N, C-alpha and C positions, 0 to 999 in steps of 0.2 A: 521870627518864628518859622519853623519848618512845617512840612505836611503833618508830621506826627503830632506836633503841638496843637495844630489847628483842628485836625479832624479826628484824631484817635484819642489823645490824652483826656479830653473832656468826658468821653464815654466811659472811662475807667471808674468814674464815681457813680454812674447811672446803674439802675437795676436793669436786668435783662428784659423785663416786661416793658420798661420805658423805651428802650432801644427798639424793640419789636414794634411797639405801637407807632413810633415815629416813622419807621420804615414802611409800615402798612399805610399810614396816612399819606406818606410821600408818593407811594405807588398809585394809590387811588386818586391823588391829586393830579398826577401826570396823566392818568387815564381820562380824567375829567377834561383837562385841557385838550387832549387829543380828540375827544368826541366833540368838543366845542368847535374846533377847527373844521371838523367834518359836518358841522351843523346838525349833529345827531343828538337826539333827546336824551341819550344815555349820559350826557354831560351832567345831568342832575342827580341821578341815583349814585353815581360814582363820586360826585362832588360831596354829597351829603355824608357819605361814609368818612371821607377825608376830613371834612370840617368838624364833625362831631368828635372825632379823635383829637383833633388839634385844640378844641375848646379845653379839653382836659390837660393836654400837654402845656399849653400856653398859661393856664392857671398856675401850674407847678413852677414855671419859669418867670412868672410875674409880668408877662407882656400883656397887660390888660386891654390895651387898644386892639391888638390883633385877636385877643380872646373875644372881644365884643364883635369884631368884624366877622370872625368865623361863626359866631352864633347868628349874626345877621345873614351870612352866607347860607346857613342851614334853612332859615326862614324864607329867604329869597329864592332858594333852590326849589322849595315846595311851590312857591308862587310861580316861578319861571317854568317849572315842570307842567303845571296846569295851563299856563299861558301858551307854551310851545305846543302842547297837545291840541289845544283849540285852533292853533294857527297852522297846523301841519296836515297836509292832505293824506300822507301815508302814516301819520302818527310817529314818524321817525325824523324826517328832515324838515327844515323850515326855510322861509324866504327872509332875506335881510334888507334893511333900508338904512338911510342916513339919519342922523340925529337932527331934529327940528330946532328952530330958534327957541321955541318955548321950552323944549327939553334941556337945552343948554342952560337956560335960566334956572330950571329946577336942579340941574346938576351942580351949579354954583351954590345954590342954597343948601343942597345936601352936603357939599364939601364943607361949607362954613359951619353948619350945624354939627357935623361930625367932629370937627376940630374943637368946638366948644365942649361937646359932651365928653369926649375922650380926655380932654384936658382936665375936666372936673373929676373924672375917675382917677387920674393920676395925682391930682391934688390931694385926694383922700386915700392914696395908696398906703401911706404909713399907718393910717387908721385900719385899713383892710388887713395889712400884713401883721398888725398888732392884735389880731383876732377881734377886730371891731371894738377896740378899747382905746380911749384917749390918754391913758396913763403913760406918762413919760415920753410923749411924742408931741410934735408940732406939725401943723398943716401948712405946707408951702411947696414950691417946685424945686427946692435946692437938692432934693434927693434924686432928681432925674439925671441919668447919664445920657450920652448922645444917642444910644440905641432906643431909649424910652422916647426921646424927642422925635426920632425918626418914626417910631411906632405910631405916634399921634398923626403924623403926616400920611404915612402909608395907609393907615386905617381910613382916612378920608378919601384917599385916591381909590382904594379898593371898593369902598362903599358906592362911589359913583360908577365905577366899572361894572360892578355886579348889577346895579339897577339898569344900566344901559344894555347889558347882555340879556337880561330878562325881557327888555323891550325889543330885542333883536336888532340893535343899532350897531353899525360897523365900528363906530368910534369907541366902543367899549374896549377894544384892543389897545388903544393908545394909553388908556389908564392902566391896563394890566401890564403893558411893557414898562411904563415908568415905575409903577409900584413894585413889580417883580425885581427890577434892576436895583432899586434902593434896598430891598429886603435882603439881598445876598450878603453884604457885610454885616447887617444887623443881626442876622441869625448866626453867622459865623462867630461874631463877638460874644453872643449869648451861649456859645458852646453847642449849638444845634447844627453840626456839620452836615448831616444828612439833609436837613431842611434847607440849608444854605445852597447846597448843590441842586436841590429840587428847584429853588427859585431861579438859579442860573439857567437851568433847562427851561423853566417857565418863560424866561425872558426871550429865549430863542423861539420857543413855540408860539409865544404871543406875537412876535414879529411875523412868523409864518401865517398865523391865524388872521392877522390884519390883511396881509397880502392876498390870502385865499378868499376872505369875505369880500374884499374890494373887487377882486377879479370876478367873482360870482355876480356882484351887483352890476358891474359894467356889462357883463354878458347878457343880463336881463334887459338892459336899456335898448 
């Protein structure tokens, strides 16, 4: 497949409003990561705009795992916004620390819980797609393609990353790097080329974010 087939042809079937919404969500998503690297509290309002739009987009494309995580992002962004405000001397920038052993245990539990919950949602996906009717459908995992399976995993990865970011832990970037990288082919396969490119940029920015936060932490020691 060439560039046209991957990035242009899928959009021929989309409405102009859907393309515009995806582009807006991608721009605000990039702004959110930029502000996160800078440890600037604007990471949250820009992120909320992006995640709310993606909740709608992902519902249309049936990526229920990522839909759930974007809803979770919205809720956690409000929580993180309040938490960062209380922890910031100038109400803009914050201090960062490393993840504790106790928080790593919580992270593992969050990861496992997310895998279970999102798997349950996908199990009932035929029921949801059938307008919440059991007529003519069966419940199992046979309908899942590889993108759906990746969606389950990335949802768990991003959930942990978002929680650690709200706690201002440096290691949150490790989860963003991994999840962003995995998301690139998943969204490309689903026909969301703009979002796929966004996640490729996210991967690079997440690496820069990790290096920046680690450098800041070392400078404070």
